[in-house]
N, C-alpha and C positions, 0 to 999 in steps of 0.2 A: 473441511479444514484439517482432517486427519492427515492428508498428504503433507501438509505444511510442517509437520513435526520432523520430517527427515531433511528439510531444507534449512539453511543457515541464514539468519537475518544479520547477525553481527558477531564479531569475534573481538573480545577486549584485549588489552595489552598483556594480560596474563594467559591468553590463549583459551579462555572460557568462551564457549559458543552459546549463542542464544538462538533457538529455533525460530522460524517464521511464525509457527503456531503460538509460541510463548510471547513473542514480540507483538503479534496482532492482538492477542488477548489483553496484553497491557495497554495497547493503544485503544482498544474498545473500552476498557475501564476508564481510562483517562478522558477520552473524548466524550464518553457518555456523561461522566461527572461534570465536565466543563460546560456541557450544554443543558444540564438538568434544570438550572434556574430559569431558562427560557423555554422549558418544556420540549426540548429537541434531543433528548437522550437517545432516541432510536436512530436519529440521523448520525450521531456520534458513533453508535454501534456499527451501523452499516459502513461508514467511512473507515472506521478502525479495522474492520474485517477485510476490506478490499484494498487498503492503501498500499500494501507491499506485495500484492499478488504476483507481481513480476519477479519477485525474488524466488519463486517456486520453480526454478530451473537449474539444471546442472551447470549451465553457463554461469549463472550468478554464483553458485557455490564455488566453482573454480576461481572466479574473480575474487571473491571475498577471502578464500584461503591463500591465494597468491599474495594479496595485499597484506594479510596477517603475517605471512612468512617473509615479508620485506621485499618481495619482488615488485618491480616497477609495473604498475597498472595505471590506466588512464581513468581517473575518477569521472564517473558519469558515463563511461563507455557502455555500461549495461543499463538500458532504460528499463526501469521497473515500475514507475508510477503509472505509466500509460496503460499497462496491461489491466490493472484493476478498473481504471476509467472505462476502457473499451468494453470489458466484460459487463460492467454495470450498465452502460448505455444499451448494449445489445439485449440484455435481459429485461430491463425496466423501462426503456424508452421506445415508444412506437412512433416512428417517423411520420406516419400519416395522420397523426393527431397532435394537437397543441392544446394542452389543458394543464390543470394543476399538477397532475401526476407526472407529466412530461417535464414541466418546469422544475419540479422537485428532483426528478432524476438528473436533470442537467446541473442543478446546483450541487447535489451530492457528488456527481461525477467530477465536477470542477474541484471540489474540496479534495477528492481522492488524488486527482492528477496534479494538484499543486501543493501537496503536503510538504514539499521542500522550499516553498516560497514562490517558485516559478515552475512551469511545466518543464520536466527534465527531458523532453523530447527535442529541445533546441540546444544549440551550442551556447 
């Protein structure tokens, strides 16, 4: 997660930048707390850490800075949710096995990939 501190997740109207690291830590705290009552805090933590992994690119930094500077950018042109989903599945899902671990990996990956409401890999 150390690399995330140099990447930008958001820039507000005042020009203040929020790093991907700070943003993901906030997401971890929020998701963990929301899932605590159903004893799934760890799922919230994993989802929070991975949900914006695709923002850890120079391409996304350029996009977010241009947008903050008022340049015309196409919202959604930088796919960021799918990166975390893909990494998570590659690391935690063994395609030759179908069990509880693989099902859990698929559910968590789906949460990561759809954190904007829909998968952002589609128009």
